[in-house]
PQR file with spaces between the fields and no chain letter, atoms N, CA, C, O and H, PARSE charges and radii, in Angstrom:
ATOM       1  N    UNK     1      -5.413   -3.216   20.163 -0.4000 1.5000
ATOM       2  CA   UNK     1      -6.022   -2.736   18.943 -0.0000 2.0000
ATOM       3  C    UNK     1      -7.470   -3.189   18.942  0.5500 1.7000
ATOM       4  O    UNK     1      -7.769   -4.340   19.260 -0.5500 1.4000
ATOM       5  N    UNK     2      -8.351   -2.298   18.591 -0.4000 1.5000
ATOM       6  CA   UNK     2      -9.766   -2.649   18.623 -0.0000 2.0000
ATOM       7  C    UNK     2     -10.115   -3.584   17.465  0.5500 1.7000
ATOM       8  O    UNK     2      -9.455   -3.555   16.426 -0.5500 1.4000
ATOM       9  H    UNK     2      -8.108   -1.363   18.333  0.4000 1.0000
ATOM      10  N    UNK     3     -11.143   -4.409   17.636 -0.4000 1.5000
ATOM      11  CA   UNK     3     -11.563   -5.303   16.556 -0.0000 2.0000
ATOM      12  C    UNK     3     -11.980   -4.545   15.297  0.5500 1.7000
ATOM      13  O    UNK     3     -11.906   -5.082   14.192 -0.5500 1.4000
ATOM      14  H    UNK     3     -11.679   -4.432   18.480  0.4000 1.0000
ATOM      15  N    UNK     4     -12.413   -3.313   15.465 -0.4000 1.5000
ATOM      16  CA   UNK     4     -12.836   -2.518   14.305 -0.0000 2.0000
ATOM      17  C    UNK     4     -11.635   -2.028   13.515  0.5500 1.7000
ATOM      18  O    UNK     4     -11.645   -2.089   12.286 -0.5500 1.4000
ATOM      19  H    UNK     4     -12.473   -2.877   16.363  0.4000 1.0000
ATOM      20  N    UNK     5     -10.606   -1.546   14.189 -0.4000 1.5000
ATOM      21  CA   UNK     5      -9.471   -0.975   13.470 -0.0000 2.0000
ATOM      22  C    UNK     5      -8.397   -1.987   13.100  0.5500 1.7000
ATOM      23  O    UNK     5      -7.581   -1.705   12.223 -0.5500 1.4000
ATOM      24  H    UNK     5     -10.598   -1.497   15.187  0.4000 1.0000
ATOM      25  N    UNK     6      -8.367   -3.148   13.733 -0.4000 1.5000
ATOM      26  CA   UNK     6      -7.299   -4.116   13.487 -0.0000 2.0000
ATOM      27  C    UNK     6      -7.107   -4.441   12.004  0.5500 1.7000
ATOM      28  O    UNK     6      -5.978   -4.365   11.521 -0.5500 1.4000
ATOM      29  H    UNK     6      -9.031   -3.377   14.446  0.4000 1.0000
ATOM      30  N    UNK     7      -8.158   -4.799   11.261 -0.4000 1.5000
ATOM      31  CA   UNK     7      -7.948   -5.094    9.838 -0.0000 2.0000
ATOM      32  C    UNK     7      -7.460   -3.877    9.048  0.5500 1.7000
ATOM      33  O    UNK     7      -6.667   -4.014    8.116 -0.5500 1.4000
ATOM      34  H    UNK     7      -9.076   -4.860   11.653  0.4000 1.0000
ATOM      35  N    UNK     8      -7.931   -2.701    9.418 -0.4000 1.5000
ATOM      36  CA   UNK     8      -7.500   -1.490    8.717 -0.0000 2.0000
ATOM      37  C    UNK     8      -6.040   -1.162    9.017  0.5500 1.7000
ATOM      38  O    UNK     8      -5.310   -0.724    8.128 -0.5500 1.4000
ATOM      39  H    UNK     8      -8.575   -2.589   10.175  0.4000 1.0000
ATOM      40  N    UNK     9      -5.615   -1.369   10.244 -0.4000 1.5000
ATOM      41  CA   UNK     9      -4.215   -1.139   10.584 -0.0000 2.0000
ATOM      42  C    UNK     9      -3.332   -2.112    9.817  0.5500 1.7000
ATOM      43  O    UNK     9      -2.280   -1.718    9.314 -0.5500 1.4000
ATOM      44  H    UNK     9      -6.208   -1.725   10.966  0.4000 1.0000
ATOM      45  N    UNK    10      -3.730   -3.356    9.717 -0.4000 1.5000
ATOM      46  CA   UNK    10      -2.963   -4.339    8.942 -0.0000 2.0000
ATOM      47  C    UNK    10      -2.912   -3.940    7.469  0.5500 1.7000
ATOM      48  O    UNK    10      -1.873   -4.081    6.824 -0.5500 1.4000
ATOM      49  H    UNK    10      -4.585   -3.677   10.125  0.4000 1.0000
ATOM      50  N    UNK    11      -4.023   -3.446    6.936 -0.4000 1.5000
ATOM      51  CA   UNK    11      -4.036   -2.961    5.553 -0.0000 2.0000
ATOM      52  C    UNK    11      -3.064   -1.799    5.375  0.5500 1.7000
ATOM      53  O    UNK    11      -2.344   -1.732    4.378 -0.5500 1.4000
ATOM      54  H    UNK    11      -4.867   -3.332    7.460  0.4000 1.0000
ATOM      55  N    UNK    12      -3.046   -0.891    6.338 -0.4000 1.5000
ATOM      56  CA   UNK    12      -2.121    0.240    6.284 -0.0000 2.0000
ATOM      57  C    UNK    12      -0.674   -0.246    6.297  0.5500 1.7000
ATOM      58  O    UNK    12       0.147    0.230    5.513 -0.5500 1.4000
ATOM      59  H    UNK    12      -3.631   -0.946    7.147  0.4000 1.0000
ATOM      60  N    UNK    13      -0.363   -1.184    7.176 -0.4000 1.5000
ATOM      61  CA   UNK    13       1.002   -1.705    7.249 -0.0000 2.0000
ATOM      62  C    UNK    13       1.417   -2.342    5.927  0.5500 1.7000
ATOM      63  O    UNK    13       2.539   -2.135    5.464 -0.5500 1.4000
ATOM      64  H    UNK    13      -1.030   -1.570    7.813  0.4000 1.0000
ATOM      65  N    UNK    14       0.533   -3.103    5.327 -0.4000 1.5000
ATOM      66  CA   UNK    14       0.830   -3.697    4.020 -0.0000 2.0000
ATOM      67  C    UNK    14       1.069   -2.620    2.972  0.5500 1.7000
ATOM      68  O    UNK    14       1.985   -2.733    2.157 -0.5500 1.4000
ATOM      69  H    UNK    14      -0.378   -3.271    5.704  0.4000 1.0000
ATOM      70  N    UNK    15       0.258   -1.592    2.990 -0.4000 1.5000
ATOM      71  CA   UNK    15       0.366   -0.498    2.025 -0.0000 2.0000
ATOM      72  C    UNK    15       1.716    0.199    2.160  0.5500 1.7000
ATOM      73  O    UNK    15       2.376    0.477    1.159 -0.5500 1.4000
ATOM      74  H    UNK    15      -0.486   -1.500    3.652  0.4000 1.0000
ATOM      75  N    UNK    16       2.124    0.481    3.392 -0.4000 1.5000
ATOM      76  CA   UNK    16       3.406    1.147    3.625 -0.0000 2.0000
ATOM      77  C    UNK    16       4.560    0.221    3.227  0.5500 1.7000
ATOM      78  O    UNK    16       5.557    0.678    2.669 -0.5500 1.4000
ATOM      79  H    UNK    16       1.588    0.255    4.205  0.4000 1.0000
ATOM      80  N    UNK    17       4.429   -1.062    3.508 -0.4000 1.5000
ATOM      81  CA   UNK    17       5.519   -2.010    3.254 -0.0000 2.0000
ATOM      82  C    UNK    17       5.763   -2.241    1.761  0.5500 1.7000
ATOM      83  O    UNK    17       6.857   -2.651    1.373 -0.5500 1.4000
ATOM      84  H    UNK    17       3.619   -1.434    3.961  0.4000 1.0000
ATOM      85  N    UNK    18       4.769   -1.986    0.931 -0.4000 1.5000
ATOM      86  CA   UNK    18       4.912   -2.254   -0.509 -0.0000 2.0000
ATOM      87  C    UNK    18       5.989   -1.417   -1.175  0.5500 1.7000
ATOM      88  O    UNK    18       6.720   -1.913   -2.032 -0.5500 1.4000
ATOM      89  H    UNK    18       3.880   -1.653    1.246  0.4000 1.0000
ATOM      90  N    UNK    19       6.093   -0.144   -0.785 -0.4000 1.5000
ATOM      91  CA   UNK    19       7.102    0.738   -1.378 -0.0000 2.0000
ATOM      92  C    UNK    19       7.243    1.974   -0.504  0.5500 1.7000
ATOM      93  O    UNK    19       6.366    2.258    0.312 -0.5500 1.4000
ATOM      94  H    UNK    19       5.500    0.259   -0.088  0.4000 1.0000
ATOM      95  N    UNK    20       8.329    2.709   -0.663 -0.4000 1.5000
ATOM      96  CA   UNK    20       8.511    3.915    0.161 -0.0000 2.0000
ATOM      97  C    UNK    20       7.354    4.898   -0.027  0.5500 1.7000
ATOM      98  O    UNK    20       6.889    5.132   -1.142 -0.5500 1.4000
ATOM      99  H    UNK    20       9.042    2.479   -1.326  0.4000 1.0000
ATOM     100  N    UNK    21       6.909    5.459    1.082 -0.4000 1.5000
ATOM     101  CA   UNK    21       5.819    6.436    1.083 -0.0000 2.0000
ATOM     102  C    UNK    21       6.259    7.650    1.891  0.5500 1.7000
ATOM     103  O    UNK    21       7.006    7.522    2.861 -0.5500 1.4000
ATOM     104  H    UNK    21       7.288    5.269    1.988  0.4000 1.0000
ATOM     105  N    UNK    22       5.800    8.810    1.491 -0.4000 1.5000
ATOM     106  CA   UNK    22       6.086   10.003    2.290 -0.0000 2.0000
ATOM     107  C    UNK    22       5.033   10.103    3.390  0.5500 1.7000
ATOM     108  O    UNK    22       3.974    9.480    3.316 -0.5500 1.4000
ATOM     109  H    UNK    22       5.193    8.914    0.703  0.4000 1.0000
ATOM     110  N    UNK    23       5.342   10.891    4.402 -0.4000 1.5000
ATOM     111  CA   UNK    23       4.379   11.114    5.479 -0.0000 2.0000
ATOM     112  C    UNK    23       3.112   11.753    4.916  0.5500 1.7000
ATOM     113  O    UNK    23       2.004   11.397    5.318 -0.5500 1.4000
ATOM     114  H    UNK    23       6.202   11.397    4.463  0.4000 1.0000
ATOM     115  N    UNK    24       3.274   12.687    3.995 -0.4000 1.5000
ATOM     116  CA   UNK    24       2.111   13.343    3.379 -0.0000 2.0000
ATOM     117  C    UNK    24       1.251   12.332    2.623  0.5500 1.7000
ATOM     118  O    UNK    24       0.024   12.396    2.690 -0.5500 1.4000
ATOM     119  H    UNK    24       4.174   12.975    3.669  0.4000 1.0000
ATOM     120  N    UNK    25       1.881   11.400    1.904 -0.4000 1.5000
ATOM     121  CA   UNK    25       1.122   10.346    1.209 -0.0000 2.0000
ATOM     122  C    UNK    25       0.307    9.530    2.199  0.5500 1.7000
ATOM     123  O    UNK    25      -0.861    9.226    1.956 -0.5500 1.4000
ATOM     124  H    UNK    25       2.878   11.347    1.850  0.4000 1.0000
ATOM     125  N    UNK    26       0.926    9.182    3.309 -0.4000 1.5000
ATOM     126  CA   UNK    26       0.254    8.352    4.312 -0.0000 2.0000
ATOM     127  C    UNK    26      -0.926    9.041    4.945  0.5500 1.7000
ATOM     128  O    UNK    26      -2.003    8.456    5.064 -0.5500 1.4000
ATOM     129  H    UNK    26       1.874    9.429    3.506  0.4000 1.0000
ATOM     130  N    UNK    27      -0.734   10.279    5.353 -0.4000 1.5000
ATOM     131  CA   UNK    27      -1.844   10.968    6.002 -0.0000 2.0000
ATOM     132  C    UNK    27      -2.968   11.270    5.022  0.5500 1.7000
ATOM     133  O    UNK    27      -4.139   11.262    5.401 -0.5500 1.4000
ATOM     134  H    UNK    27       0.140   10.754    5.256  0.4000 1.0000
ATOM     135  N    UNK    28      -2.628   11.531    3.785 -0.4000 1.5000
ATOM     136  CA   UNK    28      -3.661   11.805    2.776 -0.0000 2.0000
ATOM     137  C    UNK    28      -4.445   10.540    2.444  0.5500 1.7000
ATOM     138  O    UNK    28      -5.674   10.569    2.381 -0.5500 1.4000
ATOM     139  H    UNK    28      -1.677   11.537    3.477  0.4000 1.0000
ATOM     140  N    UNK    29      -3.747    9.445    2.235 -0.4000 1.5000
ATOM     141  CA   UNK    29      -4.398    8.201    1.822 -0.0000 2.0000
ATOM     142  C    UNK    29      -5.183    7.549    2.952  0.5500 1.7000
ATOM     143  O    UNK    29      -6.173    6.862    2.698 -0.5500 1.4000
ATOM     144  H    UNK    29      -2.749    9.421    2.287  0.4000 1.0000
ATOM     145  N    UNK    30      -4.756    7.756    4.196 -0.4000 1.5000
ATOM     146  CA   UNK    30      -5.352    7.034    5.314 -0.0000 2.0000
ATOM     147  C    UNK    30      -6.107    7.909    6.297  0.5500 1.7000
ATOM     148  O    UNK    30      -6.431    7.457    7.395 -0.5500 1.4000
ATOM     149  H    UNK    30      -3.953    8.314    4.402  0.4000 1.0000
ATOM     150  N    UNK    31      -6.388    9.130    5.936 -0.4000 1.5000
ATOM     151  CA   UNK    31      -7.181    9.962    6.851 -0.0000 2.0000
ATOM     152  C    UNK    31      -8.633    9.507    6.801  0.5500 1.7000
ATOM     153  O    UNK    31      -9.057    8.836    5.860 -0.5500 1.4000
ATOM     154  H    UNK    31      -6.124    9.497    5.044  0.4000 1.0000
ATOM     155  N    UNK    32      -9.363    9.872    7.797 -0.4000 1.5000
ATOM     156  CA   UNK    32     -10.768    9.488    7.881 -0.0000 2.0000
ATOM     157  C    UNK    32     -11.568   10.662    8.415  0.5500 1.7000
ATOM     158  O    UNK    32     -11.032   11.534    9.099 -0.5500 1.4000
ATOM     159  H    UNK    32      -9.018   10.417    8.561  0.4000 1.0000
ATOM     160  N    UNK    33     -12.821   10.677    8.104 -0.4000 1.5000
ATOM     161  CA   UNK    33     -13.671   11.764    8.596 -0.0000 2.0000
ATOM     162  C    UNK    33     -14.160   11.496   10.020  0.5500 1.7000
ATOM     163  O    UNK    33     -14.764   12.365   10.648 -0.5500 1.4000
ATOM     164  H    UNK    33     -13.256    9.969    7.548  0.4000 1.0000
ATOM     165  N    UNK    34     -13.901   10.304   10.517 -0.4000 1.5000
ATOM     166  CA   UNK    34     -14.346    9.947   11.863 -0.0000 2.0000
ATOM     167  C    UNK    34     -13.176   10.070   12.837  0.5500 1.7000
ATOM     168  O    UNK    34     -12.222    9.297   12.747 -0.5500 1.4000
ATOM     169  H    UNK    34     -13.411    9.598   10.007  0.4000 1.0000
ATOM     170  N    UNK    35     -13.231   11.023   13.763 -0.4000 1.5000
ATOM     171  CA   UNK    35     -12.105   11.201   14.673 -0.0000 2.0000
ATOM     172  C    UNK    35     -11.853   10.003   15.582  0.5500 1.7000
ATOM     173  O    UNK    35     -10.760    9.883   16.137 -0.5500 1.4000
ATOM     174  H    UNK    35     -14.006   11.651   13.836  0.4000 1.0000
ATOM     175  N    UNK    36     -12.811    9.131   15.748 -0.4000 1.5000
ATOM     176  CA   UNK    36     -12.613    7.952   16.592 -0.0000 2.0000
ATOM     177  C    UNK    36     -12.005    6.788   15.814  0.5500 1.7000
ATOM     178  O    UNK    36     -11.718    5.746   16.403 -0.5500 1.4000
ATOM     179  H    UNK    36     -13.698    9.228   15.297  0.4000 1.0000
ATOM     180  N    UNK    37     -11.806    6.939   14.528 -0.4000 1.5000
ATOM     181  CA   UNK    37     -11.296    5.848   13.703 -0.0000 2.0000
ATOM     182  C    UNK    37     -10.145    6.349   12.837  0.5500 1.7000
ATOM     183  O    UNK    37     -10.224    6.305   11.610 -0.5500 1.4000
ATOM     184  H    UNK    37     -12.039    7.785   14.050  0.4000 1.0000
ATOM     185  N    UNK    38      -9.095    6.816   13.462 -0.4000 1.5000
ATOM     186  CA   UNK    38      -7.944    7.313   12.730 -0.0000 2.0000
ATOM     187  C    UNK    38      -6.874    6.233   12.668  0.5500 1.7000
ATOM     188  O    UNK    38      -6.039    6.110   13.564 -0.5500 1.4000
ATOM     189  H    UNK    38      -9.030    6.851   14.459  0.4000 1.0000
ATOM     190  N    UNK    39      -6.916    5.465   11.606 -0.4000 1.5000
ATOM     191  CA   UNK    39      -6.040    4.308   11.438 -0.0000 2.0000
ATOM     192  C    UNK    39      -4.575    4.728   11.424  0.5500 1.7000
ATOM     193  O    UNK    39      -3.734    4.092   12.060 -0.5500 1.4000
ATOM     194  H    UNK    39      -7.594    5.565   10.878  0.4000 1.0000
ATOM     195  N    UNK    40      -4.277    5.791   10.704 -0.4000 1.5000
ATOM     196  CA   UNK    40      -2.907    6.277   10.601 -0.0000 2.0000
ATOM     197  C    UNK    40      -2.332    6.589   11.985  0.5500 1.7000
ATOM     198  O    UNK    40      -1.245    6.123   12.327 -0.5500 1.4000
ATOM     199  H    UNK    40      -4.960    6.308   10.188  0.4000 1.0000
ATOM     200  N    UNK    41      -3.052    7.365   12.766 -0.4000 1.5000
ATOM     201  CA   UNK    41      -2.558    7.751   14.084 -0.0000 2.0000
ATOM     202  C    UNK    41      -2.461    6.557   15.029  0.5500 1.7000
ATOM     203  O    UNK    41      -1.555    6.499   15.860 -0.5500 1.4000
ATOM     204  H    UNK    41      -3.935    7.744   12.487  0.4000 1.0000
ATOM     205  N    UNK    42      -3.377    5.615   14.911 -0.4000 1.5000
ATOM     206  CA   UNK    42      -3.288    4.418   15.753 -0.0000 2.0000
ATOM     207  C    UNK    42      -2.010    3.646   15.452  0.5500 1.7000
ATOM     208  O    UNK    42      -1.315    3.204   16.366 -0.5500 1.4000
ATOM     209  H    UNK    42      -4.113    5.663   14.235  0.4000 1.0000
ATOM     210  N    UNK    43      -1.704    3.487   14.173 -0.4000 1.5000
ATOM     211  CA   UNK    43      -0.491    2.759   13.793 -0.0000 2.0000
ATOM     212  C    UNK    43       0.765    3.482   14.287  0.5500 1.7000
ATOM     213  O    UNK    43       1.702    2.842   14.764 -0.5500 1.4000
ATOM     214  H    UNK    43      -2.269    3.846   13.430  0.4000 1.0000
ATOM     215  N    UNK    44       0.784    4.800   14.175 -0.4000 1.5000
ATOM     216  CA   UNK    44       1.926    5.582   14.652 -0.0000 2.0000
ATOM     217  C    UNK    44       2.024    5.493   16.170  0.5500 1.7000
ATOM     218  O    UNK    44       3.102    5.240   16.709 -0.5500 1.4000
ATOM     219  H    UNK    44       0.023    5.320   13.787  0.4000 1.0000
ATOM     220  N    UNK    45       0.904    5.699   16.861 -0.4000 1.5000
ATOM     221  CA   UNK    45       0.898    5.670   18.329 -0.0000 2.0000
ATOM     222  C    UNK    45       1.340    4.319   18.877  0.5500 1.7000
ATOM     223  O    UNK    45       1.980    4.261   19.927 -0.5500 1.4000
ATOM     224  H    UNK    45       0.029    5.905   16.423  0.4000 1.0000
ATOM     225  N    UNK    46       1.015    3.254   18.197 -0.4000 1.5000
ATOM     226  CA   UNK    46       1.380    1.906   18.656 -0.0000 2.0000
ATOM     227  C    UNK    46       2.793    1.500   18.239  0.5500 1.7000
ATOM     228  O    UNK    46       3.254    0.408   18.571 -0.5500 1.4000
ATOM     229  H    UNK    46       0.495    3.302   17.344  0.4000 1.0000
ATOM     230  N    UNK    47       3.481    2.385   17.509 -0.4000 1.5000
ATOM     231  CA   UNK    47       4.856    2.086   17.104 -0.0000 2.0000
ATOM     232  C    UNK    47       4.947    1.102   15.964  0.5500 1.7000
ATOM     233  O    UNK    47       5.975    0.446   15.794 -0.5500 1.4000
ATOM     234  H    UNK    47       3.107    3.272   17.239  0.4000 1.0000
ATOM     235  N    UNK    48       3.891    0.985   15.180 -0.4000 1.5000
ATOM     236  CA   UNK    48       3.878    0.052   14.055 -0.0000 2.0000
ATOM     237  C    UNK    48       4.432    0.679   12.782  0.5500 1.7000
ATOM     238  O    UNK    48       4.882   -0.023   11.877 -0.5500 1.4000
ATOM     239  H    UNK    48       3.057    1.518   15.319  0.4000 1.0000
ATOM     240  N    UNK    49       4.394    1.992   12.724 -0.4000 1.5000
ATOM     241  CA   UNK    49       4.884    2.759   11.580 -0.0000 2.0000
ATOM     242  C    UNK    49       5.774    3.866   12.120  0.5500 1.7000
ATOM     243  O    UNK    49       5.433    4.516   13.109 -0.5500 1.4000
ATOM     244  H    UNK    49       4.029    2.563   13.459  0.4000 1.0000
ATOM     245  N    UNK    50       6.909    4.082   11.476 -0.4000 1.5000
ATOM     246  CA   UNK    50       7.796    5.186   11.854 -0.0000 2.0000
ATOM     247  C    UNK    50       7.609    6.314   10.858  0.5500 1.7000
ATOM     248  O    UNK    50       7.553    6.082    9.651 -0.5500 1.4000
ATOM     249  H    UNK    50       7.186    3.554   10.673  0.4000 1.0000
ATOM     250  N    UNK    51       7.512    7.535   11.364 -0.4000 1.5000
ATOM     251  CA   UNK    51       7.264    8.689   10.500 -0.0000 2.0000
ATOM     252  C    UNK    51       8.537    9.268    9.909  0.5500 1.7000
ATOM     253  O    UNK    51       8.605   10.464    9.625 -0.5500 1.4000
ATOM     254  H    UNK    51       7.558    7.723   12.345  0.4000 1.0000
ATOM     255  N    UNK    52       9.529    8.438    9.725 -0.4000 1.5000
ATOM     256  CA   UNK    52      10.740    8.886    9.048 -0.0000 2.0000
ATOM     257  C    UNK    52      10.359    9.224    7.610  0.5500 1.7000
ATOM     258  O    UNK    52       9.235    8.960    7.183 -0.5500 1.4000
ATOM     259  H    UNK    52       9.474    7.466    9.956  0.4000 1.0000
ATOM     260  N    UNK    53      11.273    9.794    6.881 -0.4000 1.5000
ATOM     261  CA   UNK    53      11.053    9.984    5.444 -0.0000 2.0000
ATOM     262  C    UNK    53      12.024    9.071    4.722  0.5500 1.7000
ATOM     263  O    UNK    53      13.231    9.285    4.830 -0.5500 1.4000
ATOM     264  H    UNK    53      12.187   10.009    7.228  0.4000 1.0000
ATOM     265  N    UNK    54      11.574    8.083    4.004 -0.4000 1.5000
ATOM     266  CA   UNK    54      10.163    7.744    3.844 -0.0000 2.0000
ATOM     267  C    UNK    54       9.613    7.053    5.085  0.5500 1.7000
ATOM     268  O    UNK    54      10.357    6.545    5.924 -0.5500 1.4000
ATOM     269  H    UNK    54      10.593    7.909    3.916  0.4000 1.0000
ATOM     270  N    UNK    55       8.295    7.050    5.171 -0.4000 1.5000
ATOM     271  CA   UNK    55       7.599    6.333    6.236 -0.0000 2.0000
ATOM     272  C    UNK    55       7.935    4.853    6.095  0.5500 1.7000
ATOM     273  O    UNK    55       8.095    4.355    4.980 -0.5500 1.4000
ATOM     274  H    UNK    55       7.691    7.463    4.489  0.4000 1.0000
ATOM     275  N    UNK    56       8.042    4.154    7.215 -0.4000 1.5000
ATOM     276  CA   UNK    56       8.380    2.729    7.128 -0.0000 2.0000
ATOM     277  C    UNK    56       7.640    1.939    8.195  0.5500 1.7000
ATOM     278  O    UNK    56       7.235    2.475    9.226 -0.5500 1.4000
ATOM     279  H    UNK    56       7.912    4.559    8.120  0.4000 1.0000
ATOM     280  N    UNK    57       7.479    0.670    7.922 -0.4000 1.5000
ATOM     281  CA   UNK    57       6.916   -0.261    8.895 -0.0000 2.0000
ATOM     282  C    UNK    57       8.035   -0.623    9.856  0.5500 1.7000
ATOM     283  O    UNK    57       9.133   -0.977    9.427 -0.5500 1.4000
ATOM     284  H    UNK    57       7.809    0.235    7.084  0.4000 1.0000
ATOM     285  N    UNK    58       7.767   -0.536   11.140 -0.4000 1.5000
ATOM     286  CA   UNK    58       8.773   -0.865   12.153 -0.0000 2.0000
ATOM     287  C    UNK    58       8.890   -2.378   12.309  0.5500 1.7000
ATOM     288  O    UNK    58       8.114   -3.143   11.735 -0.5500 1.4000
ATOM     289  H    UNK    58       6.875   -0.248   11.488  0.4000 1.0000
ATOM     290  N    UNK    59       9.864   -2.783   13.088 -0.4000 1.5000
ATOM     291  CA   UNK    59      10.027   -4.206   13.401 -0.0000 2.0000
ATOM     292  C    UNK    59       8.755   -4.752   14.041  0.5500 1.7000
ATOM     293  O    UNK    59       8.310   -5.850   13.705 -0.5500 1.4000
ATOM     294  H    UNK    59      10.495   -2.163   13.554  0.4000 1.0000
ATOM     295  N    UNK    60       8.173   -3.991   14.958 -0.4000 1.5000
ATOM     296  CA   UNK    60       6.930   -4.392   15.609 -0.0000 2.0000
ATOM     297  C    UNK    60       5.804   -4.539   14.576  0.5500 1.7000
ATOM     298  O    UNK    60       5.012   -5.479   14.643 -0.5500 1.4000
ATOM     299  H    UNK    60       8.535   -3.099   15.230  0.4000 1.0000
ATOM     300  N    UNK    61       5.743   -3.616   13.635 -0.4000 1.5000
ATOM     301  CA   UNK    61       4.732   -3.697   12.580 -0.0000 2.0000
ATOM     302  C    UNK    61       4.933   -4.902   11.683  0.5500 1.7000
ATOM     303  O    UNK    61       3.966   -5.569   11.315 -0.5500 1.4000
ATOM     304  H    UNK    61       6.387   -2.853   13.581  0.4000 1.0000
ATOM     305  N    UNK    62       6.180   -5.192   11.326 -0.4000 1.5000
ATOM     306  CA   UNK    62       6.460   -6.379   10.493 -0.0000 2.0000
ATOM     307  C    UNK    62       6.087   -7.654   11.239  0.5500 1.7000
ATOM     308  O    UNK    62       5.568   -8.601   10.649 -0.5500 1.4000
ATOM     309  H    UNK    62       6.965   -4.651   11.626  0.4000 1.0000
ATOM     310  N    UNK    63       6.357   -7.668   12.549 -0.4000 1.5000
ATOM     311  CA   UNK    63       5.994   -8.826   13.370 -0.0000 2.0000
ATOM     312  C    UNK    63       4.470   -9.017   13.369  0.5500 1.7000
ATOM     313  O    UNK    63       3.979  -10.138   13.234 -0.5500 1.4000
ATOM     314  H    UNK    63       6.778   -6.898   13.029  0.4000 1.0000
ATOM     315  N    UNK    64       3.734   -7.917   13.520 -0.4000 1.5000
ATOM     316  CA   UNK    64       2.272   -7.990   13.528 -0.0000 2.0000
ATOM     317  C    UNK    64       1.744   -8.501   12.188  0.5500 1.7000
ATOM     318  O    UNK    64       0.820   -9.313   12.157 -0.5500 1.4000
ATOM     319  H    UNK    64       4.133   -7.007   13.630  0.4000 1.0000
ATOM     320  N    UNK    65       2.321   -8.033   11.085 -0.4000 1.5000
ATOM     321  CA   UNK    65       1.908   -8.528    9.773 -0.0000 2.0000
ATOM     322  C    UNK    65       2.134  -10.039    9.667  0.5500 1.7000
ATOM     323  O    UNK    65       1.244  -10.776    9.243 -0.5500 1.4000
ATOM     324  H    UNK    65       3.072   -7.374   11.110  0.4000 1.0000
ATOM     325  N    UNK    66       3.308  -10.487   10.049 -0.4000 1.5000
ATOM     326  CA   UNK    66       3.624  -11.916    9.976 -0.0000 2.0000
ATOM     327  C    UNK    66       2.707  -12.730   10.884  0.5500 1.7000
ATOM     328  O    UNK    66       2.266  -13.820   10.521 -0.5500 1.4000
ATOM     329  H    UNK    66       4.031   -9.888   10.393  0.4000 1.0000
ATOM     330  N    UNK    67       2.426  -12.193   12.059 -0.4000 1.5000
ATOM     331  CA   UNK    67       1.562  -12.871   13.019 -0.0000 2.0000
ATOM     332  C    UNK    67       0.155  -13.093   12.469  0.5500 1.7000
ATOM     333  O    UNK    67      -0.517  -14.059   12.829 -0.5500 1.4000
ATOM     334  H    UNK    67       2.784  -11.307   12.354  0.4000 1.0000
ATOM     335  N    UNK    68      -0.275  -12.200   11.602 -0.4000 1.5000
ATOM     336  CA   UNK    68      -1.617  -12.293   11.026 -0.0000 2.0000
ATOM     337  C    UNK    68      -1.603  -12.849    9.609  0.5500 1.7000
ATOM     338  O    UNK    68      -2.585  -12.726    8.877 -0.5500 1.4000
ATOM     339  H    UNK    68       0.271  -11.416   11.310  0.4000 1.0000
ATOM     340  N    UNK    69      -0.478  -13.465    9.222 -0.4000 1.5000
ATOM     341  CA   UNK    69      -0.392  -14.107    7.915 -0.0000 2.0000
ATOM     342  C    UNK    69      -0.480  -13.145    6.752  0.5500 1.7000
ATOM     343  O    UNK    69      -0.953  -13.502    5.673 -0.5500 1.4000
ATOM     344  H    UNK    69       0.320  -13.564    9.817  0.4000 1.0000
ATOM     345  N    UNK    70      -0.027  -11.934    6.972 -0.4000 1.5000
ATOM     346  CA   UNK    70      -0.095  -10.918    5.925 -0.0000 2.0000
ATOM     347  C    UNK    70       1.164  -10.887    5.074  0.5500 1.7000
ATOM     348  O    UNK    70       1.348   -9.972    4.272 -0.5500 1.4000
ATOM     349  H    UNK    70       0.357  -11.644    7.849  0.4000 1.0000
ATOM     350  N    UNK    71       2.028  -11.876    5.240 -0.4000 1.5000
ATOM     351  CA   UNK    71       3.214  -11.981    4.392 -0.0000 2.0000
ATOM     352  C    UNK    71       4.410  -11.248    4.942  0.5500 1.7000
ATOM     353  O    UNK    71       4.306  -10.417    5.844 -0.5500 1.4000
ATOM     354  H    UNK    71       1.878  -12.620    5.892  0.4000 1.0000
ATOM     355  N    UNK    72       5.530  -11.576    4.378 -0.4000 1.5000
ATOM     356  CA   UNK    72       6.791  -10.950    4.774 -0.0000 2.0000
ATOM     357  C    UNK    72       6.865   -9.566    4.162  0.5500 1.7000
ATOM     358  O    UNK    72       6.343   -9.317    3.075 -0.5500 1.4000
ATOM     359  H    UNK    72       5.614  -12.250    3.645  0.4000 1.0000
ATOM     360  N    UNK    73       7.516   -8.683    4.873 -0.4000 1.5000
ATOM     361  CA   UNK    73       7.736   -7.339    4.365 -0.0000 2.0000
ATOM     362  C    UNK    73       9.208   -7.054    4.356  0.5500 1.7000
ATOM     363  O    UNK    73       9.942   -7.578    5.194 -0.5500 1.4000
ATOM     364  H    UNK    73       7.939   -8.885    5.756  0.4000 1.0000
ATOM     365  N    UNK    74       9.666   -6.239    3.433 -0.4000 1.5000
ATOM     366  CA   UNK    74      11.088   -5.942    3.404 -0.0000 2.0000
ATOM     367  C    UNK    74      11.525   -5.189    4.654  0.5500 1.7000
ATOM     368  O    UNK    74      10.757   -4.394    5.195 -0.5500 1.4000
ATOM     369  H    UNK    74       9.070   -5.813    2.752  0.4000 1.0000
ATOM     370  N    UNK    75      12.749   -5.429    5.120 -0.4000 1.5000
ATOM     371  CA   UNK    75      13.219   -4.714    6.303 -0.0000 2.0000
ATOM     372  C    UNK    75      13.295   -3.221    6.022  0.5500 1.7000
ATOM     373  O    UNK    75      13.428   -2.783    4.880 -0.5500 1.4000
ATOM     374  H    UNK    75      13.373   -6.075    4.680  0.4000 1.0000
ATOM     375  N    UNK    76      13.207   -2.461    7.101 -0.4000 1.5000
ATOM     376  CA   UNK    76      13.356   -1.017    6.905 -0.0000 2.0000
ATOM     377  C    UNK    76      12.595   -0.330    7.904  0.5500 1.7000
ATOM     378  O    UNK    76      12.577    0.900    7.929 -0.5500 1.4000
ATOM     379  H    UNK    76      13.100   -2.817    8.029  0.4000 1.0000
C-alpha cells in the first residue's frame, strides 16, 4: 500500500466496519476524481473489503485495522 493511500484505506475500512453498507454506498462515498488514487478499488483489490451485500471488512482488513491501532471491528 502506498504511503499516500494507506491512511485513506484505513479510513475506508473503519467506515465500512461501523455499519452495513451497500456496494453503491461505498463506491459513491469513496470515489475520487483522480484515477491514480482510487481508495475503494485498492481496498477491494487487496482483499481488505468484500463486495458482498452488504459490503464488509474481510479478516485481512480487520487485521490491518488492528495492526494500525484503529480499534476492533465486528466480525463479518
